C-alpha angles and dihedrals in degrees: 000000000000117000134189092220138012107295121244114253090251091060090049093052092047091052092049089049091052094043090060089072097044126102124231113276092237140029110268093233090059092071099044126120091292099047117202124248114293095029118112122215115213128175135176137167141181139193112255095182138273138302143005096306091060093045089055089051094045093049090051091048091051091048091052091050090242087151084077097056092111106128093234097055128063128192118212121229087032090205097046118159116238095230127137109269097021116136126220136178122224117206116198129189113207137147094359098307142073135240128198119204133182124224136176127211107244110179140358117219126202120350131302092211108036139007131057100280137056129165148118144211134224133194131216118254126220090270096060125105090227135038128225145060135285129203124206115189139165119199139181114217107222092208102045105023092228121143114211135182119215134192120196122179139175110198148155130173118270105175121069092242089051090051093045094047097038097135086054091045091053091049091051091050092052090048090049090055092047095047094043091056090049089050093053091047088054094046095056090048095058 
């Protein structure tokens, strides 16, 4: 949904209510390891620090959606639980307008409380400007002690404006990855 201004809370609540009934905007198999033609694979990662204490902070930050603390992106509801099946709305400010996009948490990886890995993936719903999946994951490397944050996404434009403005869409996706890594780096330092 594209909007000329920041939507009122009531519109966002209605959007979320409606989103809960929507299917994914793609077939899950389309965005697997061997993505079908038209899907783009993007991956980025960043060092968050070292050791168990950093991993604990990173897991908490990921659980609190701190990787969305970007200034130009809002998550609704802000305190959404990362649980399989939960639906969120991602509100993005770009180029003088806003877009509101529905996503569903699909899978969790690793363990939020113990172990060296925690993450989750979400998929785009039929009311999202894009179609595809995104994985957000933090990991402690046992050999080096490095804690990294990784984003991996398969996507292609769905909405007409996203297709027409595809170079801009790709630029915004790259900006999201950079800013999200920086947000996680800030989150583990606080």
